[in-house]
GUMARNU-409144 format. One line per field, with one value per residue: x, y, z of N, C-alpha, C in turn; residue number from 1; residue in one letter. Coordinates in steps of 0.1 Angstrom, whole numbers. Layout:
n_east: [X,...] $
n_north: [Y,...] $
n_up: [Z,...] $
ca_east: [X,...] $
ca_north: [Y,...] $
ca_up: [Z,...] $
c_east: [X,...] $
c_north: [Y,...] $
c_up: [Z,...] $
drenza: [NUM,...] $
pakol: [a,...] $
//
This chain:
n_east: [-170,-167,-137,-119,-111,-78,-66,-52,-18,-1,22,17,-8,-3,13,-6,-24,-8,-6,-31,-51,-65,-84,-72,-71,-95,-84,-58,-32,-22,9,35,47,79,101,112,94,71,76,77,52,48,72,69,46,56,75,59,44,65,72,49,51,63,94,123,139,171,193,212,233,254,275,304,307,323,308,291,269,261,233,228,207,201,184,161,153,151,137,115,124,117,129,129,132,121,110,109,102,136,141,148,130,122,104,89,78,57,77,92,105,133,152,179,169,182,188,191,191,214,234,251,272,255,231,209,191,171,139,116,91,57,38,14,-13,4,25,57,80,110,122,145,160,176,208,218,212,206,206,191,213,215,198,200,200,218,232,245,274,283,262,239,221,201,213,202,210,212,222,232,238,257,242,233,210,192,193,184,158,147,147,130,98,62,45,25,-7,-13,-38,-56,-72,-104,-129,-158,-189,-214,-238,-271,-292,-283,-285,-267,-243,-215,-181,-150,-118,-86,-54,-26,-1,21,33,56,58,69,62,67,98,110,136,145,142,116,87,63,41,37,31,7,-9,-13,-28,-50,-60,-67,-88,-107,-113,-125,-148,-161,-167,-189,-210,-227,-218,-206,-174,-146,-113,-89,-66,-55,-32,4,7,10,-13,-26,-33,-56,-70,-77,-97,-115,-122,-137,-158,-169,-179,-198,-195,-201,-184,-150,-119,-87,-55,-25,9,30,62,88,119,135,125,123,110,83,51,22,-13,-32,-61,-73,-93,-107,-98,-95,-78,-52,-51,-28,7,22,4,-1,24,26,4,13,35,23,7,25,30,23,40,65,64,67,44,18,1,-26,-61,-80,-112,-133,-133,-154,-184,-210,-237,-252,-233,-214,-229,-232,-206,-200,-219,-209,-184,-192,-203,-179,-164,-180,-178,-150,-148,-162,-145,-121,-129,-132,-106,-89,-90,-74,-49,-21,-27,-20,-9,-27,-53,-74,-73,-72,-65,-53,-54,-52,-65,-88,-106,-131,-162,-186,-184,-180,-149,-119,-85,-63,-36,-17,5,40,66,91,93,103,87,61,66,72,46,31,41,31,10,-10,-16,-25,-48,-64,-67,-79,-103,-115,-117,-135,-157,-163,-170,-193,-210,-213,-229,-252,-280,-286,-279,-286,-303,-284,-279,-303,-319,-308,-325,-339,-328,-327,-298,-300,-318,-304,-285,-302,-313,-292,-286,-307,-304,-280,-268,-249,-219,-201,-168,-139,-119] $
n_north: [994,961,943,932,898,888,869,836,832,814,798,793,782,759,745,740,724,702,693,684,700,717,720,716,742,745,729,731,712,693,697,675,649,644,618,600,603,594,567,557,546,523,510,505,489,467,459,452,431,413,407,394,370,336,328,317,286,280,264,239,224,200,200,193,202,212,201,183,181,202,216,236,259,278,308,331,352,364,342,331,305,274,248,213,181,146,114,79,75,86,120,153,183,211,239,262,293,294,281,282,256,251,231,208,176,155,164,159,131,118,102,118,125,132,132,112,114,139,156,178,204,216,217,224,247,277,269,255,227,211,179,161,130,113,99,90,95,129,164,196,220,247,272,294,325,341,367,364,379,382,381,388,368,347,327,299,281,250,234,203,184,158,133,116,88,92,120,128,118,133,158,154,160,157,160,187,181,184,203,202,223,214,204,224,222,199,207,207,207,197,170,153,126,127,126,120,127,115,124,107,112,141,175,177,150,128,103,73,71,73,57,76,100,110,118,100,115,135,122,109,130,143,124,123,149,147,128,142,163,150,139,162,174,160,169,156,145,154,166,166,173,160,173,201,210,208,198,187,164,151,116,109,132,132,112,125,147,135,124,146,160,144,124,102,84,75,78,69,76,61,51,24,11,-12,-18,-40,-58,-53,-64,-68,-57,-37,-28,-25,-28,-18,-26,-18,-35,-52,-74,-83,-93,-106,-111,-92,-71,-63,-53,-31,-15,-9,7,28,38,50,75,100,100,102,127,141,145,143,113,114,108,82,71,61,31,3,4,-3,-25,-14,4,-15,-29,-8,-4,-28,-29,-6,-15,-35,-20,-8,-30,-37,-15,-16,-40,-33,-12,-26,-42,-22,-11,-32,-34,-15,-13,-29,-54,-64,-96,-104,-86,-74,-66,-67,-47,-30,-1,32,53,41,37,48,45,50,58,45,32,31,22,29,14,24,13,3,23,13,-4,-2,-3,1,27,42,42,55,80,88,108,100,74,81,95,75,58,75,80,55,51,71,62,39,50,64,43,30,48,47,45,69,91,122,127,135,169,176,195,196,179,188,174,163,159,139,122,114,97,77,66,54,28,14,15,3,-29,-48,-64,-96,-98,-102,-131] $
n_up: [40,29,32,3,-4,-12,-40,-37,-41,-67,-59,-31,-33,-47,-28,-8,-22,-26,-1,3,12,-3,-32,-66,-91,-118,-147,-139,-130,-101,-85,-93,-73,-58,-71,-52,-31,-43,-46,-20,-8,-24,-18,10,10,-3,15,37,25,21,48,56,42,45,60,42,39,29,30,48,72,90,117,138,172,203,225,213,186,159,142,115,100,71,67,51,66,101,126,152,174,191,211,221,237,230,241,231,201,206,201,189,189,169,169,148,133,103,77,45,32,12,6,-4,-18,-6,19,54,54,60,84,111,136,166,153,138,116,100,97,81,77,72,100,112,104,97,112,114,116,127,129,147,145,170,174,197,233,239,247,240,238,230,212,186,167,142,122,90,79,52,34,47,54,77,102,117,145,160,188,199,228,242,264,294,300,321,325,300,301,321,308,287,272,268,236,225,212,177,161,133,108,103,79,71,89,80,55,62,43,20,0,-12,-12,11,7,22,12,18,17,23,49,48,51,76,78,56,46,28,10,-23,-43,-60,-47,-45,-26,-8,2,-16,-40,-34,-28,-52,-66,-49,-53,-80,-79,-63,-80,-102,-89,-81,-105,-114,-100,-84,-60,-29,-18,3,15,38,40,22,12,16,45,78,93,121,129,144,141,114,114,131,115,95,110,123,101,94,74,46,35,37,22,22,8,-1,-6,-6,5,2,7,9,-7,-37,-59,-53,-60,-69,-62,-31,-12,19,47,79,110,141,141,120,86,78,86,71,66,92,99,81,89,115,109,96,116,133,124,136,158,145,135,157,173,197,200,205,210,197,183,210,230,222,238,242,233,211,200,192,173,154,146,134,113,99,91,74,53,45,36,14,-3,-7,-22,-46,-54,-58,-80,-100,-101,-108,-135,-146,-133,-118,-94,-60,-47,-28,-29,-13,20,57,85,115,110,122,110,100,120,125,140,127,100,69,58,39,30,5,-9,-34,-47,-48,-38,-39,-60,-93,-115,-105,-95,-118,-129,-109,-112,-136,-155,-172,-163,-137,-144,-154,-132,-112,-125,-124,-96,-90,-104,-89,-65,-72,-79,-55,-41,-56,-53,-41,-55,-71,-102,-131,-136,-123,-98,-64,-37,-6,24,57,78,97,85,63,75,87,64,51,61,52,25,18,20,42,33,34,48,29,32] $
ca_east: [-170,-159,-124,-120,-100,-69,-65,-40,-8,1,31,11,-19,3,17,-18,-30,1,-9,-45,-59,-71,-85,-65,-80,-98,-74,-44,-29,-15,23,40,55,92,101,114,82,61,80,76,41,51,82,63,37,64,81,48,41,76,71,38,55,71,109,127,151,178,205,213,245,257,290,308,310,329,299,282,267,253,226,227,198,202,171,161,152,151,124,116,124,117,133,128,134,110,114,101,116,144,143,148,119,124,92,91,66,57,89,92,118,138,164,181,162,190,190,185,191,227,238,263,273,243,220,207,185,161,128,112,79,46,33,0,-14,12,36,66,87,121,123,158,161,188,216,220,206,212,197,193,221,214,191,203,200,228,232,258,279,286,250,227,212,200,217,196,218,206,234,229,249,255,235,230,196,184,192,175,144,142,145,120,85,52,42,11,-13,-16,-52,-57,-85,-112,-139,-169,-200,-222,-250,-282,-301,-277,-288,-257,-234,-203,-169,-137,-106,-75,-41,-17,11,20,41,68,57,70,58,78,107,115,150,149,139,102,80,49,31,35,24,-7,-17,-16,-38,-62,-66,-73,-100,-116,-117,-134,-161,-167,-171,-202,-220,-236,-212,-198,-161,-137,-101,-84,-56,-56,-18,15,6,8,-25,-26,-42,-69,-76,-83,-109,-124,-127,-148,-170,-176,-186,-209,-192,-207,-173,-137,-110,-73,-47,-12,18,39,76,96,132,142,118,119,102,69,44,7,-22,-39,-72,-74,-104,-103,-101,-86,-69,-48,-53,-16,18,26,-6,1,36,23,-5,21,43,15,2,36,32,22,53,75,62,68,31,11,-8,-40,-71,-89,-125,-133,-136,-169,-189,-224,-242,-255,-221,-208,-236,-229,-193,-201,-226,-200,-174,-198,-203,-165,-161,-188,-171,-137,-150,-165,-133,-112,-134,-128,-91,-81,-89,-65,-37,-17,-31,-11,-13,-40,-57,-82,-68,-77,-55,-57,-50,-58,-74,-99,-113,-143,-173,-199,-181,-173,-136,-109,-72,-58,-21,-17,16,52,77,104,92,105,75,51,70,70,32,26,45,25,-2,-20,-20,-33,-61,-72,-70,-89,-116,-121,-121,-147,-168,-167,-177,-207,-218,-216,-240,-261,-294,-288,-274,-296,-301,-275,-286,-315,-316,-307,-336,-335,-330,-318,-286,-304,-325,-293,-280,-311,-315,-280,-287,-318,-300,-268,-267,-235,-213,-191,-155,-132,-109] $
ca_north: [985,949,941,921,889,887,855,829,831,801,789,789,773,746,738,736,713,691,688,679,710,726,714,723,750,738,731,732,699,694,695,661,646,639,604,592,603,585,553,553,537,510,503,501,478,455,454,445,418,404,403,384,357,327,328,306,279,277,255,233,216,195,201,189,212,205,194,174,182,214,217,250,261,291,313,344,363,358,336,326,290,268,234,204,167,137,100,69,74,98,130,167,190,225,245,275,298,288,283,276,248,249,224,197,164,146,170,152,116,112,102,126,128,129,133,100,119,149,159,192,207,222,209,228,260,287,264,245,219,202,168,155,117,113,87,86,105,142,175,208,229,261,275,308,330,352,372,361,392,384,383,392,357,344,314,293,270,241,227,191,180,144,133,102,85,99,135,130,115,145,169,151,164,153,170,192,176,194,202,208,229,205,209,230,213,195,215,197,206,191,156,145,120,134,118,126,121,117,122,103,119,155,184,172,136,126,90,65,79,65,58,89,111,114,115,95,125,143,114,106,143,145,114,127,160,143,122,152,171,141,138,175,177,154,177,147,141,164,161,174,167,162,184,207,214,200,201,175,163,139,105,110,144,128,105,135,155,127,122,159,164,134,119,89,76,80,71,73,72,59,43,17,8,-24,-17,-53,-66,-44,-71,-68,-45,-39,-21,-33,-21,-22,-22,-18,-47,-53,-84,-81,-105,-114,-104,-80,-61,-58,-44,-19,-7,-4,18,40,43,58,88,111,101,106,142,148,149,134,104,117,98,78,68,53,16,0,2,-8,-34,-5,9,-26,-31,3,-6,-40,-24,3,-23,-42,-10,-6,-41,-36,-5,-22,-50,-25,-5,-36,-46,-12,-8,-43,-33,-4,-13,-42,-56,-73,-110,-105,-72,-69,-71,-60,-44,-20,13,42,62,34,33,55,35,53,62,35,37,22,28,23,15,25,6,3,32,5,-11,7,-4,9,41,48,44,65,93,90,116,92,64,87,98,62,53,83,78,42,53,79,54,30,58,67,31,27,56,48,47,82,102,129,126,145,182,179,203,188,180,190,163,167,150,127,114,107,87,66,60,47,14,7,15,-6,-41,-52,-76,-103,-94,-113,-138] $
ca_up: [29,33,25,-7,-2,-24,-45,-32,-51,-72,-51,-19,-37,-51,-16,-1,-30,-24,13,3,19,-12,-45,-77,-100,-130,-158,-134,-124,-89,-87,-92,-61,-61,-74,-40,-23,-50,-44,-6,-5,-30,-11,22,7,-7,28,44,19,24,62,57,36,54,58,33,43,16,32,61,74,103,120,152,182,215,234,206,172,156,129,111,89,66,64,45,76,114,131,166,174,204,209,232,233,233,242,224,199,210,190,193,181,168,165,141,125,90,69,32,31,-2,9,-13,-15,3,33,65,53,63,99,114,150,174,144,129,104,104,87,82,69,78,111,114,97,103,121,108,126,123,139,146,152,177,173,211,241,238,250,232,247,227,199,185,154,140,108,83,74,38,26,55,57,91,106,129,150,171,194,207,237,247,277,299,298,332,322,289,305,328,299,277,275,258,226,224,200,167,157,120,105,96,70,78,93,68,52,64,33,8,0,-19,-3,14,7,26,6,27,11,34,53,46,59,82,76,41,43,22,1,-34,-45,-68,-38,-45,-14,-9,5,-29,-50,-30,-28,-66,-69,-42,-60,-92,-75,-59,-92,-109,-82,-81,-119,-117,-93,-77,-48,-22,-15,11,18,51,39,9,9,22,59,87,100,130,124,150,135,101,117,136,104,88,118,125,89,92,61,42,30,39,14,25,-3,3,-15,3,1,8,1,9,-17,-48,-69,-48,-66,-70,-53,-21,-5,33,56,93,118,152,138,107,77,77,92,63,68,105,99,74,98,126,104,93,129,139,117,146,166,136,133,170,178,206,191,207,212,186,188,222,229,220,252,243,222,200,193,185,160,145,141,126,101,92,85,63,42,41,28,2,-11,-11,-33,-58,-58,-64,-93,-109,-103,-114,-149,-151,-126,-112,-80,-52,-46,-20,-31,-2,33,68,95,125,108,130,102,96,132,128,141,119,86,61,55,32,28,-7,-12,-48,-52,-40,-43,-40,-73,-104,-124,-98,-93,-131,-131,-100,-117,-149,-155,-179,-154,-126,-149,-155,-118,-105,-131,-119,-82,-90,-108,-78,-55,-77,-79,-41,-37,-68,-49,-35,-63,-79,-116,-136,-139,-115,-86,-52,-28,8,33,69,80,104,75,55,84,88,51,46,65,44,11,16,28,45,26,43,46,23,40] $
c_east: [-162,-147,-124,-108,-91,-68,-52,-31,-5,11,25,-1,-14,7,5,-25,-21,-2,-23,-55,-67,-72,-78,-76,-83,-87,-59,-41,-21,0,27,49,69,92,103,101,71,64,78,64,43,61,77,54,45,71,71,45,52,76,60,42,63,86,112,139,159,190,205,226,247,272,292,311,316,320,290,281,258,246,224,218,199,188,172,159,150,137,126,115,124,120,132,131,123,116,105,94,123,146,143,138,123,111,94,78,67,70,87,105,121,151,166,173,169,192,183,186,204,230,251,263,261,231,219,201,176,151,124,99,69,39,18,-1,-6,23,44,74,99,122,137,158,175,195,219,213,213,201,200,200,218,206,194,202,210,226,246,262,279,273,237,217,212,204,211,204,212,218,228,241,246,249,234,215,188,182,183,161,138,139,133,106,75,49,27,5,-16,-31,-53,-71,-93,-122,-150,-180,-208,-235,-262,-291,-295,-278,-277,-248,-221,-191,-157,-126,-93,-62,-31,-5,10,28,54,69,57,64,70,86,112,130,154,146,125,95,66,39,27,27,10,-15,-21,-28,-51,-68,-73,-87,-111,-121,-127,-148,-168,-173,-185,-213,-229,-231,-204,-185,-154,-124,-96,-72,-56,-42,-9,16,4,-6,-25,-36,-56,-77,-83,-96,-119,-130,-139,-160,-177,-184,-197,-208,-199,-197,-160,-127,-96,-64,-32,-4,29,53,82,109,139,136,113,110,87,63,29,0,-29,-50,-74,-87,-100,-107,-91,-75,-65,-49,-40,-5,22,17,-4,13,33,14,3,30,35,10,12,38,32,35,64,75,64,55,26,1,-23,-49,-79,-103,-125,-136,-151,-174,-203,-227,-245,-243,-214,-215,-234,-216,-193,-208,-217,-189,-179,-199,-189,-161,-168,-181,-158,-138,-153,-153,-123,-116,-130,-113,-84,-81,-79,-51,-34,-21,-21,-17,-26,-45,-66,-78,-74,-65,-60,-52,-58,-68,-87,-108,-126,-154,-185,-196,-174,-160,-127,-96,-67,-43,-20,-6,28,62,90,104,94,93,64,53,68,55,26,30,39,12,-13,-25,-29,-47,-70,-76,-80,-103,-123,-125,-134,-159,-172,-174,-192,-216,-222,-228,-251,-275,-297,-284,-285,-293,-292,-283,-298,-311,-317,-320,-331,-338,-321,-308,-290,-311,-315,-287,-289,-313,-304,-281,-297,-313,-288,-269,-253,-231,-203,-177,-147,-121,-95] $
c_north: [973,948,929,912,888,872,849,828,817,793,784,779,759,738,732,724,701,685,682,688,718,719,722,731,742,740,732,720,702,691,680,660,641,623,595,592,594,570,548,543,523,503,497,489,465,450,447,432,408,399,393,371,349,330,316,300,275,268,250,224,212,196,197,202,205,196,183,177,195,213,232,251,276,296,327,355,356,352,332,311,285,253,226,190,158,123,91,73,87,107,144,174,205,231,259,280,292,291,276,269,245,242,213,185,155,152,162,137,110,113,109,130,123,128,120,104,131,151,173,194,214,213,212,242,270,283,253,238,212,191,161,141,116,99,81,97,118,152,187,218,244,262,290,312,342,356,370,374,393,386,387,380,354,329,309,281,263,232,215,187,166,144,118,100,92,114,137,128,127,157,167,156,159,164,175,187,187,192,209,214,220,212,215,219,211,204,205,197,201,176,147,138,128,124,126,119,125,114,119,111,134,163,177,157,132,112,82,74,70,66,70,101,116,109,110,105,133,135,112,119,146,136,119,139,157,136,132,160,163,141,151,178,171,162,169,142,152,158,171,166,169,172,188,213,205,204,188,175,150,128,106,122,140,121,115,143,148,126,135,164,155,128,105,79,83,72,77,67,72,52,37,16,-3,-24,-31,-62,-58,-51,-71,-55,-48,-31,-30,-23,-27,-17,-24,-31,-47,-64,-83,-94,-113,-105,-91,-69,-55,-49,-31,-10,-1,8,30,46,51,71,100,112,105,121,149,152,138,126,107,105,95,76,59,39,14,-4,-3,-17,-25,0,-3,-30,-21,0,-18,-36,-16,-5,-32,-33,-8,-17,-41,-26,-10,-31,-43,-18,-14,-40,-35,-10,-19,-42,-23,-4,-27,-43,-65,-87,-112,-90,-66,-75,-63,-58,-32,-6,23,51,54,30,41,45,38,59,51,40,27,30,21,26,14,16,7,13,24,-3,0,8,4,23,49,51,55,79,97,97,107,81,69,90,86,58,62,82,65,43,61,71,44,37,61,55,27,36,57,51,61,94,109,127,137,157,185,186,193,190,181,178,165,156,138,117,107,95,75,59,51,32,7,6,6,-18,-45,-64,-83,-98,-105,-119,-134] $
c_up: [32,25,15,-5,-14,-28,-39,-43,-55,-63,-38,-22,-40,-38,-9,-9,-27,-10,14,10,10,-26,-56,-85,-112,-141,-153,-126,-111,-92,-85,-80,-66,-63,-61,-32,-29,-47,-30,-3,-11,-23,3,21,4,6,36,39,22,38,64,52,45,50,49,38,31,18,46,61,88,105,135,160,195,223,227,191,170,142,127,99,84,61,58,55,90,117,145,166,189,202,222,227,237,233,233,212,204,199,196,183,181,162,159,136,111,82,56,30,16,-1,-2,-9,-6,17,43,65,58,78,101,129,158,165,135,116,109,93,90,74,78,88,114,106,104,111,113,119,119,134,136,153,158,176,187,220,241,242,241,241,243,213,198,170,153,125,102,76,59,29,34,58,72,92,118,133,161,176,202,215,242,261,281,298,309,329,310,292,313,319,289,281,264,248,228,211,190,163,144,118,97,87,77,80,80,67,52,53,20,9,-6,-9,-1,15,12,20,14,20,23,37,51,56,64,81,61,37,37,12,-10,-36,-53,-59,-37,-32,-17,-7,-8,-39,-47,-30,-42,-70,-62,-49,-73,-90,-71,-71,-101,-103,-83,-95,-121,-110,-84,-63,-42,-17,-7,14,32,51,24,5,17,37,67,94,108,126,131,145,122,104,122,125,97,97,121,113,86,77,59,37,33,31,16,14,1,-8,-7,-2,9,2,0,-1,-29,-59,-65,-54,-66,-59,-43,-15,9,39,70,101,130,149,123,99,77,84,85,65,82,106,93,83,110,121,102,106,137,133,126,154,157,134,147,177,188,198,194,209,200,191,200,220,228,234,253,231,209,193,186,172,150,138,131,112,92,84,73,51,36,32,14,-8,-16,-22,-46,-63,-64,-78,-104,-112,-110,-129,-155,-143,-121,-98,-73,-52,-39,-19,-20,11,44,78,104,122,116,123,98,108,135,129,133,105,79,56,48,31,15,-8,-27,-55,-43,-46,-45,-53,-84,-113,-118,-98,-107,-133,-122,-104,-130,-148,-162,-170,-143,-131,-150,-141,-111,-112,-126,-104,-81,-94,-97,-68,-59,-76,-64,-36,-48,-64,-43,-43,-71,-93,-121,-140,-131,-102,-74,-43,-14,16,45,71,87,94,66,63,84,75,46,49,56,29,8,25,30,37,35,39,40,32,36] $
drenza: [1,2,3,4,5,6,7,8,9,10,11,12,13,14,15,16,17,18,19,20,21,22,23,24,25,26,27,28,29,30,31,32,33,34,35,36,37,38,39,40,41,42,43,44,45,46,47,48,49,50,51,52,53,54,55,56,57,58,59,60,61,62,63,64,65,66,67,68,69,70,71,72,73,74,75,76,77,78,79,80,81,82,83,84,85,86,87,88,89,90,91,92,93,94,95,96,97,98,99,100,101,102,103,104,105,106,107,108,109,110,111,112,113,114,115,116,117,118,119,120,121,122,123,124,125,126,127,128,129,130,131,132,133,134,135,136,137,138,139,140,141,142,143,144,145,146,147,148,149,150,151,152,153,154,155,156,157,158,159,160,161,162,163,164,165,166,167,168,169,170,171,172,173,174,175,176,177,178,179,180,181,182,183,184,185,186,187,188,189,190,191,192,193,194,195,196,197,198,199,200,201,202,203,204,205,206,207,208,209,210,211,212,213,214,215,216,217,218,219,220,221,222,223,224,225,226,227,228,229,230,231,232,233,234,235,236,237,238,239,240,241,242,243,244,245,246,247,248,249,250,251,252,253,254,255,256,257,258,259,260,261,262,263,264,265,266,267,268,269,270,271,272,273,274,275,276,277,278,279,280,281,282,283,284,285,286,287,288,289,290,291,292,293,294,295,296,297,298,299,300,301,302,303,304,305,306,307,308,309,310,311,312,313,314,315,316,317,318,319,320,321,322,323,324,325,326,327,328,329,330,331,332,333,334,335,336,337,338,339,340,341,342,343,344,345,346,347,348,349,350,351,352,353,354,355,356,357,358,359,360,361,362,363,364,365,366,367,368,369,370,371,372,373,374,375,376,377,378,379,380,381,382,383,384,385,386,387,388,389,390,391,392,393,394,395,396,397,398,399,400,401,402,403,404,405,406,407,408,409,410,411,412,413,414,415,416,417,418,419,420,421,422,423,424,425,426,427,428,429,430,431,432,433,434,435,436,437,438,439,440,441,442,443,444,445,446,447] $
pakol: [m,p,t,r,a,r,p,i,r,l,p,l,r,a,a,l,v,a,l,g,l,l,a,p,l,p,g,l,a,a,p,e,r,p,a,v,e,r,q,m,p,e,r,q,a,a,e,r,a,a,a,d,r,p,a,v,a,i,g,a,e,i,s,a,v,p,e,g,t,r,l,t,v,v,l,s,r,p,v,e,a,r,a,f,v,m,e,r,p,d,r,a,i,v,d,l,p,e,v,n,f,q,l,p,s,e,a,g,r,k,r,d,g,l,v,a,s,y,r,y,g,l,f,a,p,g,r,s,r,i,v,i,d,l,a,q,a,a,t,v,a,r,v,a,t,t,t,r,p,r,d,g,a,t,l,l,t,i,d,l,a,r,s,d,r,e,a,f,r,r,a,a,q,p,a,a,p,a,r,a,e,g,p,p,a,r,d,p,v,d,s,r,p,l,v,i,v,d,a,g,h,g,g,i,d,p,g,a,i,a,g,n,g,v,y,e,k,d,i,v,f,g,v,a,q,g,l,v,q,r,l,e,a,t,g,r,i,r,v,q,m,t,r,d,r,d,v,f,v,p,l,a,e,r,v,r,i,a,r,d,a,r,a,d,l,f,v,s,i,h,a,d,s,i,s,a,a,p,q,v,r,g,a,t,i,y,t,g,s,e,k,a,t,d,a,e,s,a,r,l,a,d,r,e,n,k,a,d,a,a,a,g,a,d,q,g,e,g,p,g,d,v,a,t,i,l,q,e,l,t,l,r,e,t,r,g,f,s,a,r,f,a,q,g,l,l,t,n,l,s,g,v,m,e,m,s,v,k,p,h,r,e,a,g,f,r,v,l,r,s,p,d,v,p,s,v,l,v,e,l,g,y,l,s,s,k,r,d,l,d,l,l,l,s,d,e,w,r,t,k,v,t,a,q,m,a,g,a,i,e,r,f,f,a,g,r,l,p,p,a,g,q,a,m,t,a,l,n,a,d,g,l,r,l,s,r,a,a,e,h,a,p,a,p,v,s,p] $
//
């Protein structure tokens, strides 16, 4: 006679259920795990999430050391850092994984020892950078991280040592060009015009700085976002941004983004500053040209074109020189489109904002050098003017300005916009290109 299996006793059954090797009996709940054991997965998940978040920089100070000057940055946790120096202009570069900089607004602006000033911010997706402008030739003697005993914070120290010019030149190295993540390729079946909105500066490059510490990069990003939201709300125009957060994007990369996406219009948004002339105010619209309209425009373009160097990046290559008659004609036609849009934008904006004495000018901005994408650069005003700054910080003013900018863009593409609410018709990208010349007649550039 077969042996009858005895039932598993409750203590043993409970243990097997706890190990997941046996299902609990109906009506009998599995034993509750100890509180410490229950908390382990939550604690591990929290630790993993914390490890995935960027380290936070919560303080920075400059001090003297025997061989030169030390910059100490206080971080929430250790990071790997690499430092090197660059010439023209002389600066020390510290590359880091992405760091959330929560430093006081005045950090980096005071000259101290070998440090003339320093900047910091996001240099590329997942990468941050500190750029130290050198008061004289110096090399990076040491980069180290230590733990501060009293609170466990990480101290990142960068020691700069005095150097002669020849030793500095030997130590200097070219920067690797930063390549931002551009927008996806254009959908060939979407017939709506594509506008690239370029918020100037970003990340480690703050642009102009107002007397109250506000950065140009933050002001223009807010305006750019407002413009994008207005255009997207119509459903009649496709919009992409060269940067959708506070990150550095090289100038040539901004042009490449527009060209790779086969954009129909490129609008770059900035806000100038002239500390020596706080009475100067008003907006100006620029179009590209090898020869600047005036000396002031040439100086502004030169400052803007140095953005890559200020961020410690290789300036890279812009669009190549015009090599053929066909390319020259394309460039001339594109600049005609740019001038036409600039005039329409000027008409719209002059009703809601103060314009400069000469509101449409030309200059050799690197971001306006695309040979086949109509491009303009809008200087919204001067951060050095209190009246302009008050407007630039006003939500009501921004709403009016972005509404007029969106209206000018819609009128520029009036012949190509689908009726409101109507489904988009398929049209290949080549057809869009060929039709643009027939739908827009070039306008002469204003003197």
